[in-house]
N, C-alpha and C positions, 0 to 999 in steps of 0.2 A: 375729402369732407372732413371738417374739423369736428371733433367730438370731446365733450367734456364730461368727466365723471369723477366720483368720489371713491377713494381707495384707502381702506384702513390697513395700517401696517404696524407690526410690533417691532420695535428695535430697542436695543440695549446699549446705553451709553454711560461711561463712567464719569461721575462728577469730578470737579477739580479736587474736592477734599478727598475722594476715594484714591485718586491717582497720587495725591500727595502721601497718604497713609501707606500705599503699596511701596512707593519709593523709600520711605523712611524705614519700614520694617526690614527691607533687604539689606540696609546699611549695617556693617559691623560697627563696633564702638567708636574706633578712631575716625572712620568716615561720617558717622553720626555727629560727633563733636564738630567737625569741620562744617557740616551741614548747618547745625545750629548757629555756629559762629557767623556763617555767610548770611543766614536769615537775620540775625541781630544787626549786622552791618547794612543790609538792604532795607530793613523795615524799621523806621524811627519809632513806630508805635509799639514795638516790642522791647521789653527791658529784661535783662538777667536779674536774678536775685541780689547780686552784689550791687549793681547799678540802682536797683529800687532802694535798697537800704542807704546808699549814699544820698539819693535824692530826698528821702524821707528825713535824713539828718540835716541836710541843707534847708529844707522846708521848715523844720522845727526852729532853727536859728533865725530864720527869716520872718517867721510868724505871719506869713502872707497867705497860708493855705488853710484858714479856719474852717472852711466848708467840709473838709474831710475828717476834722477832729483827729483822733489818735490812731486812725486806721493805717496799717502798715502797707497793705497791698490792695489793689483793686481787682476783683475777679472778673475774668472775661464775661461770665454770665450776667454780672450786674450792669453792663453797658447794653443798652438797646438803641443803637443809632438810627434804627428805622423811624423812631418817632420824631426825628429831627427833619425828615425828608417827606415830601408829599409823594403819593403813589405813582405819579407820572415821571419821576426823577430817578428811575432805576438805571444805574450805570451799565455799560456794556459788559463789564467783567462778569455780572451776575448771570448773563445769558449765554456765556461761553463755556464750552466744554470740549477738551481734546482727549481722544482715547490714548491710553498709555501705550508707548512703544518701547521695546528693549534698546532701540537706537538713542533714546533719551538718557541712557545711563552715563554716569560720569566714568570717563575712561582714562583720566590723567593719572599717570603713575610716577611717584617720586623716584629719582635715580640718584645713586651715590656719585658724589664728585670725586675727582682724582685723576691721575694719569692713566690713559687707556693701556691696554696690553700692547697694542702695536707701538705706541710712543715709548713704553717701557723698553721694548726690543730695539728701537731706533736709537734711543739714548746710548744703549750699550755699544752700538756700532761705532760711536765716536772714539772708543778706546783701541780701534784697530786701524793699522795703516792701510788705507785704500785709496787708489786713484779715483778720479771722477767717474770713469765707466763702472768700476768695480762697486763704487758706493751706490751708484744707480741700480745696479743689478741687485746688491744686498738689500737695499731698501725695498725694492719691488718684491723680492722673495719674503721679506718680513711682513709687507702688506698682504701677502698671499696666505699668511698663517691664520688658520681659523681659531675660534675660541678654546678649542680642545688642545691647540698647539701643534696641529698637523698642517702640512702643505699637501692638499689632496689634488694636485694638478700634475700632469705630465710635463716634463721639462721642455718637450717640443711646443706645447701650448704656451708655456711661459716665454719661451724665446720669440715666438710670433707676437706675443702681446707687447713684449719689450720693443719690438721694432715698430709696431703699428701705434703704440700709445706713448712710448717714451722716446722714440727715434734712436733706440740704442740697438745696433746690429752686432750680434755675438753669436757664440757657438754653444751647444748643449754641453760640451766639455768645460767651457768657461764658466757656465751657470753651475756645473756640478762642483767645480773647485770653490766658488763663492758660497755654495750651500754648505760646504764643510766649515766655513767660517760661522755661518748662522747656527750651525749645530753646536758651536762653542758657547753660545749664548745661554743665559739663565732664563727660566728653570731648565734644568737638564732634560734633554730629549725634545726640546722645542725644534720645529722645522722638519721633523721626521715625515717621511712620505707614507709610512704604514706603522703598524704596531711592532713589527719585528725590529725595524730600524730604530724606533723610539726606545725600546728596551735595550738594544744593543749600545746606543749612544750613552745611555745611563750607566750601564755596566762598564763601559770603557773608561768612564770618568771616576770610577771608584778605585780605591787603593786595591792593588792586586794581592789576591790571597788564593789558596787552592780552591776554595768554594766559588769565588768570583771568576777564576779562569774557566772552571768547569761550567758555570752559568753561562759565560760568554760562548763557549763551545757549543752548548745546547741551543742557545738562541740563534747563533749564526749558522750552524750546521745541522740542526735537527729540529727546527721550529715546529715543522708540521706534526712530528711525532709527539712534541711537548704539548702543543694545543689540543691534540686528540687524547692526551694522557695515556699514550702507549708506553708505560714505564718499562715493560720488559724489553722493548726495542732499545730504549735508552741505555738500560743497564748492559745489554749485550753490545751496543755500538761503542760505548765509552769504557767497557770493561771496568765497571766501578761497583761498589757496594751500595745497598739500599740506603745506608746512613749518609753516604757521600751525596748520593742523588737528592735525598731529602734536604740536606743542608743547602745544596745548589738551588733547589727550587724554592726553598725559604728565602734566599736572596732575591730571587725573581719576583716573588710575591710581594716583597717590600718596595718594588719600583712603582712608579706613578704611570699608569697607561695614559692619562690625560694631563700631560704637564701644563697646559693652559689653564686648567682648573684650579691650579695652586697659586695662581696670581690673584691676590685679594682686591687689588685695586682697579679691576677691569670693568667698572661700571655696571655691575650686575644690579638687578632690581632689588632694592632693600625692602624687606617685608617684616614688619614687626606685628606679632600676634598679641592682641590684648583680649583676654577671655571676657566674654559677654555675660557669662554666668559662673558661679562657683557653687560646688556640691560639696558638703562636708558631712561626716558622720558624726552625730552628737548623740550619745547615750544609745547607740545602736540603731538610730533612726537617721534617715536622710534629711539634710536641710538645704534648701535651695535659696541662693540670693542672686539678685540681678546686680551687675556692676553698677555702682553709684554714678558713674559717668553717663549712664543712659537715662539718668532722671535730673535734668537741669532745672534749676529754679527760674522760671520765665513768668513774666507778668505783663499786663497791658500798661503802657505808658500813662502816668498820671497827667503829664503836660497835654497829651492829646485829648484826654477826657475834659481837661480845663478849656481847651479850645471849642470842643462841642458845646460846653455849657455857656461859653460866651456867645456862641451862635445862637443858641436857644433863647437866650435873655435879650438879644438884639430885637428891637422893635421893627426896624426897617432892614431888610436883607438885600444887599446889592448882589449883582451877578458874580463879582468876584468872591464874595463870601460863600455863595452857593457852590461855586467851582471848588473852593478851599475845603468845604465840608464833604463834598463828594470824594475828594482825594483822601480826606481824614477817615471817611467811611470805608473806603477801600483798604487803607492800612490797618484799620482796627479789626475789620473782618478778617483780613489776612493773618493778623496776630492771633485772633480768637481760633481760627482754623488750625494754625500751627500748634498752639498750645494743646487743643483738643487732640490733635493728630499724635503728639508726643505721649499724651496719656494713654490713648488707644495702643500705641506701639509698646509701651511698657506692659500694659495689660496682656496684649497678645503675646509678646515675647515670654512673659512669665507663665502664662497659662499653658503655652505649647511646650515649653521646657519641662514644666511641672508634669505634664502628661507622659512625655518621654522618660523622665526620671522614674516615675511610678511604674511605667510599663517594663523598664529594664532594672528594676529594683534589685534583683539578685546580682546583676553585674555590678552596679554601683556599690554594693555592699561588700563584694569580695574582690573585684577587679579581675576576675577570671573571665576571659572572652568566651570561654565555653558556656558561660551562663547567659550570653546574649540570647534573647528570644527572637524569632523571626518577626520583623516589623516593617512595614511599608508605610508611605505617606498617609494612605487612606485610613489605616488603623488609628493613627493620631488625629486626623481631620475628623473622623467619626466620633472620636472620644471627646473632643472639645468643641464639636459642632461648628467647625469652620471649613473654609474651602481647601482643597489639596494644594493649590498654588500658594495659599497663605503659609502653610506648614512648609512647603518647599523653600519659600524665601527665608524662613527662619533657619531651616537645616542646612542650607547650601553655604551660608557665609558667616555663621556664628560658631564661636568656640566656648567650651565649657572647661573650667578648671576643676579637676576631680582629684581625689587622693592618689590617683594612678598617673598623673600627668594632664596636660592640657589637650583636649580631643576636639576635633571637628565634629559637630553634632551629626552630620550626615553619615558618619562612621557607624553610628548605632542602628542604621537601617540595613536590612538584609532581607533577601528572599527566603523561602522556606521550602523544605522538602521533607518527605516521610522517612522515618527510621524503620528498623525491622519490627518495631512495635506499633507502627501505624500512627506514631506521634509526629507533630510537625516540629522540626528542629531547623535552626538557623544555618545557612550556608556559611555564615562566619564561624560557627561552632565547628563545622566539618573542616574548614580551612585551618583552624587553629590546631586540631588534632593531627591534621596531615602534617603541619609544621613540626609538631612535637615528634612524630614518628620519624621524619626525616632527620631531625636534629640527633635523634637517639640511634640512627642506623650505624652499622659498621661501615666506616668510610672507605675501607679497603674493598668492600664489596657492597656498593650502594644498591638500594632497592629500586627495581624498575617500576614503572607505572602499574604494571600487571600485578606485581607483588604488593604494591601499596593499596591497590583496589582490594585485594584479597584480605589485607590486614584491617582496612576500614570496615569491610563486610563483616569480619569476625568481631569487631567493636560495635556492631549494630548499625552501620551505615551502608547499606547496599547501593553502591554507585558504580558506574561503568568506568572502564579504564580511561575512556576519552574524557570523561568528567573530571578524573584525577588529573589528567594532563592539563585540563583547562584551569583548574584551581591552582596547579603547580606553577603554571605560567603567570597567573594573576598574582601569586605570592613572590614572583620573580626568582624562582628556584630552578636551576638548570636540570637537565636530564641526568640520569644515573651516571653515565660515562663521565660527564663533566664534574660530577661531584666526588669522583674517586681521589683518594689521597693514599700516598705510600706510607 
């Protein structure tokens, strides 16, 4: 049995203007400039300030635009295109709205041009006398080198791959001999199968001295004791003094554990950071400015307004004229929306950063990270009466130029915990103090996590040993044994 009924349902949909604004807010300065440039190219009803001034200059010479007098610009608010159309001529775009999805984000990334790391190694093979089979093996080995400069595959696997993919039937001994040729390529250490071999290759290519010879003996004969920093075992094994061991270890520490990383032309992603804000200290007070590149001069095109006036003055309106004015209306609306979205973006960015700056005033005046207050997205959102997601969009992709360097805004956010006085302190503050304590420790007897927890407790931060370990790992600081120095 068919049944008909009415059902009321509340749903929330984002308008095209809201979607456009959200996308613009999350763009950093450089990406925003590209977006403005794209909009100027795609929408002829939108003019930049420069183009507007040029068109004004041309029209003054032409004396054909008396209707506008000496007005330099046409404000988007002054144009009401609805009066040119009847109510039944609402175009489809006015009724369309698609919800925003992160999949719509621009993901194109510029890459540096140049010779790849692999090609750089292959070019060097041309300086060696190799027959066809040897060259095929050498090129395959070079192709197996990863971006760090290592070959992380077993020779047996490489032998099988050569047979199946290159139709080259060889032995592991033959591959091993060609691998020694690869080890002679630059940068030194490339083609190594592990860290020990990488360091050994680099040391053997250095000019021989007593320190280098001892370093080679340590890496080739006592690598395990060296990595675990069992210095007493090394002193006994090689019957040397602490000064000799210290000099040998100094030679090893100057080697490159990732030789591939030293090649500058290996097509890595190029990232240029342009600060979106600048904070200066003027007469003891903080002064915030928004990067001028975030405030382009955009205007509605005068030519398009002329078209609408011409349509309005026409007594008889043909279908083609109506189609034209619908197109003009769409472009003018898009231009007005875009100009308005840019204004809202500027205001949102400035208000959000201003709230963050005042919240963290003590830090921005001193540069001392221990002065950072605990701050989460909701704190700023409540302060400026905006949604948490809006603050997140500003914080995640924007940089601020401070007297202490260019910082990513999200670095100023941190969780809180109680000190021994019951006051809320930032976890960033505790991490900074932990870092300072570790820097000042006696490197011959580094502090264990238990000892670090005890020191922090004495300083008024009662945190557990496991929390110390977590913060230490987040700061990328190794355990006490690996911090030991002779």
